[in-house]
C-alpha positions as CSV (number, residue, x, y, z in Angstrom):
1,X,0.0,0.0,0.1
2,X,1.3,3.4,-0.8
3,X,1.1,5.4,2.4
4,X,2.7,8.6,3.9
5,X,3.0,10.0,7.4
6,X,0.3,12.2,8.5
7,X,1.1,15.8,8.6
8,X,-0.5,16.9,11.9
9,X,1.3,16.5,15.1
10,X,0.7,13.0,16.8
11,X,2.3,10.9,19.4
12,X,3.1,7.2,19.8
13,X,0.0,5.2,20.8
14,X,1.6,3.8,23.9
15,X,4.5,5.8,25.6
16,X,5.1,3.1,28.2
17,X,8.8,2.2,28.2
18,X,9.6,4.6,25.4
19,X,13.2,5.7,25.8
20,X,13.9,7.4,22.3
21,X,11.7,9.2,19.9
22,X,12.7,11.2,17.1
23,X,9.8,12.9,15.1
24,X,10.5,15.6,12.4
25,X,7.7,17.8,13.6
26,X,9.0,17.9,17.2
27,X,12.6,17.0,17.1
28,X,14.2,19.7,15.2
29,X,13.7,22.7,17.6
30,X,16.8,22.6,20.0
31,X,19.5,24.0,17.7
32,X,21.1,23.4,14.4
33,X,22.7,20.0,14.1
34,X,20.7,18.6,17.0
35,X,17.9,16.3,17.0
36,X,15.8,16.4,20.2
37,X,14.5,13.2,21.9
38,X,10.8,13.6,22.5
39,X,10.6,10.6,24.7
40,X,11.4,12.6,27.9
41,X,14.8,10.6,28.4
42,X,17.0,13.4,26.8
43,X,18.7,11.1,24.5
44,X,19.4,13.9,21.9
45,X,21.3,13.1,18.8
46,X,23.8,14.9,16.7
47,X,23.4,15.2,12.9
48,X,26.6,14.6,11.0
49,X,27.5,15.8,7.4
50,X,24.5,16.5,5.2
51,X,21.9,14.8,7.4
52,X,19.1,17.2,8.0
53,X,15.4,17.5,9.3
54,X,12.4,19.1,7.6
55,X,8.7,18.4,8.0
56,X,8.8,15.4,5.8
57,X,11.4,13.5,8.0
58,X,15.0,13.2,8.7
59,X,17.1,12.9,5.4
60,X,20.1,10.7,4.7
61,X,22.1,10.8,1.5
62,X,23.5,7.3,1.6
63,X,27.1,8.7,1.5
64,X,28.2,9.9,5.1
65,X,25.1,10.9,6.8
66,X,24.2,9.7,10.2
67,X,23.0,10.6,13.8
68,X,24.9,9.8,16.9
69,X,23.2,9.5,20.3
70,X,25.5,9.2,23.3
71,X,25.2,6.0,25.2
72,X,23.0,6.4,28.5
73,X,21.6,4.1,31.1
74,X,18.3,4.0,29.2
75,X,19.9,2.9,25.9
76,X,22.3,0.3,27.4
77,X,20.4,-2.9,26.3
78,X,22.3,-6.2,26.9
79,X,21.8,-9.9,27.3
80,X,18.1,-10.7,27.8
81,X,16.9,-7.1,28.0
82,X,13.7,-6.7,26.0
83,X,13.7,-4.1,23.3
84,X,11.4,-2.8,20.5
85,X,12.7,-0.8,17.5
86,X,10.3,1.1,15.4
87,X,10.8,3.4,12.4
88,X,9.2,4.7,9.2
89,X,11.4,4.8,6.1
90,X,11.2,5.9,2.6
91,X,13.8,4.6,0.3
92,X,15.8,6.8,-2.2
93,X,16.8,3.6,-4.0
94,X,15.9,0.0,-3.8
95,X,19.6,-1.2,-4.3
96,X,20.2,-2.5,-0.8
97,X,23.7,-3.9,-1.7
98,X,25.4,-1.8,1.0
99,X,23.3,-3.5,3.8
100,X,22.0,0.0,4.9
101,X,21.8,0.3,8.7
102,X,18.7,1.9,10.4
103,X,19.5,1.6,14.2
104,X,22.8,0.5,15.4
105,X,25.2,0.6,18.4
106,X,28.8,0.5,17.1
107,X,29.5,-2.8,15.5
108,X,26.1,-4.1,16.6
109,X,23.6,-3.4,13.7
110,X,20.5,-3.7,15.8
111,X,18.1,-3.1,12.7
112,X,19.2,-3.0,9.1
113,X,18.3,-3.9,5.5
114,X,20.1,-6.5,3.6
115,X,21.4,-6.9,0.0
116,X,19.0,-9.9,-0.4
117,X,16.0,-7.5,0.2
118,X,15.3,-8.6,3.8
119,X,14.9,-6.8,7.1
120,X,17.5,-8.0,9.7
121,X,18.2,-7.7,13.4
122,X,21.7,-8.4,14.9
123,X,21.1,-10.4,18.0
124,X,23.3,-13.0,19.7
125,X,26.2,-12.2,17.4
126,X,24.0,-13.6,14.4
127,X,21.6,-11.9,12.0
128,X,18.1,-12.9,12.3
129,X,16.2,-12.0,9.1
130,X,12.8,-11.6,7.6
131,X,11.6,-13.3,4.4
132,X,12.6,-11.8,1.1
133,X,10.5,-8.6,0.5
134,X,9.7,-6.4,-2.5
135,X,10.6,-2.7,-2.1
136,X,9.7,0.5,-3.9
137,X,10.8,4.2,-3.6
138,X,7.2,5.2,-3.6
139,X,5.6,4.4,-0.2
140,X,6.6,4.9,3.4
141,X,7.3,1.5,5.2
142,X,6.9,1.0,8.8
143,X,9.5,-1.4,10.3
144,X,9.3,-2.8,13.9
145,X,11.5,-5.3,15.4
146,X,11.3,-6.5,18.9
147,X,12.9,-9.0,21.3
148,X,11.4,-10.2,24.7
149,X,13.2,-11.2,27.9
150,X,13.0,-14.9,26.9
151,X,14.9,-14.3,23.6
152,X,11.9,-14.5,21.2
153,X,12.3,-12.0,18.4
154,X,10.0,-10.8,15.6
155,X,10.1,-8.5,12.5
156,X,7.2,-6.7,11.0
157,X,6.6,-4.5,7.9
158,X,3.5,-2.4,7.8
159,X,2.2,-4.5,10.8
160,X,2.6,-7.8,8.9
161,X,4.8,-10.4,10.6
162,X,7.8,-11.2,8.1
163,X,10.1,-13.0,10.4
164,X,10.4,-14.5,13.8
165,X,12.4,-16.9,16.0
166,X,14.1,-17.6,19.4
167,X,17.4,-17.6,21.2
168,X,18.2,-13.9,20.8
169,X,20.3,-11.7,23.1
170,X,21.5,-8.0,22.6
171,X,24.8,-6.1,23.0
172,X,25.5,-2.4,22.7
173,X,28.7,-0.2,22.4
174,X,29.5,2.3,25.2
175,X,32.1,3.9,22.9
176,X,29.9,4.6,19.8
177,X,26.4,5.0,21.6
178,X,23.3,4.5,19.4
179,X,23.6,5.4,15.7
180,X,20.8,6.2,13.1
181,X,21.4,5.8,9.5
182,X,24.9,4.1,9.6
183,X,27.0,1.9,11.7
184,X,30.1,4.3,12.4
185,X,31.7,1.4,14.4
186,X,32.4,-0.6,11.4
187,X,32.3,0.3,7.6
188,X,29.5,2.8,7.3
189,X,26.6,0.9,5.7
190,X,24.8,4.2,5.1
191,X,21.0,4.5,4.5
192,X,19.8,6.4,1.6
193,X,16.4,8.0,2.0
194,X,14.2,9.5,4.7
195,X,13.2,8.2,8.3
196,X,10.7,9.5,10.7
197,X,9.1,8.5,13.9
198,X,12.2,6.6,15.2
199,X,11.3,4.9,18.4
200,X,13.1,2.7,20.9
201,X,11.2,1.0,23.7
202,X,12.8,-0.9,26.7
203,X,10.0,-3.5,26.3
204,X,8.6,-6.0,23.7
205,X,5.6,-4.2,22.3
206,X,2.6,-6.5,21.5
207,X,1.6,-7.1,17.9
208,X,-1.5,-5.1,18.5
209,X,0.5,-2.2,19.9
210,X,2.9,-2.2,16.8
211,X,-0.1,-2.2,14.5
212,X,-1.9,0.6,16.4
213,X,1.3,2.8,16.1
214,X,1.4,1.9,12.3
215,X,-2.3,2.7,11.7
216,X,-2.4,5.9,13.7
217,X,0.6,7.3,11.9
218,X,-0.3,6.4,8.3
219,X,-2.8,6.9,5.6
220,X,-3.1,5.7,2.1
């Protein structure tokens, strides 16, 4: 379905456990080069190179653009800690050969896209991946990945389950913090396109909560 993010201000359906939230209509008001965390946890990020924010979202050119959020206690996910990663993306290209990173932590690409047209999460030193998916540069896509405290993981695109499994754990980099649009702890893997409503929760959202987030923020 071809969709886009709604123009009026809106908020996550459920703020319980929300530890990072970047939204283009609310996150660009701190100062030039800074993206404000609207979760209340003060996990503000710094925009690097040509990365910029406008009303459509946060723009990345696929070359050297990324955001760095310093590591904090609220973002220090490790071991069995539950987590949910949620982001809306609009691709500038469907060539995903560079394995573009969405949300990472220095050498740990928590959420990324693969050159085989899959969505992947990097848990337990291995990549857990979705089924092969078709992509277009026209619509916005909503991607959600989550892991619970028992190691069960799941990946959704536009609220549809596209991958799941068990045995997952998570690690983070205290040196590099959390990165958006690249993994600056390794070889780059830059994202080319627009992101919006970037959210990290310290719990595993239910499928219903993830779907509600998607439906509230999108329209065809």
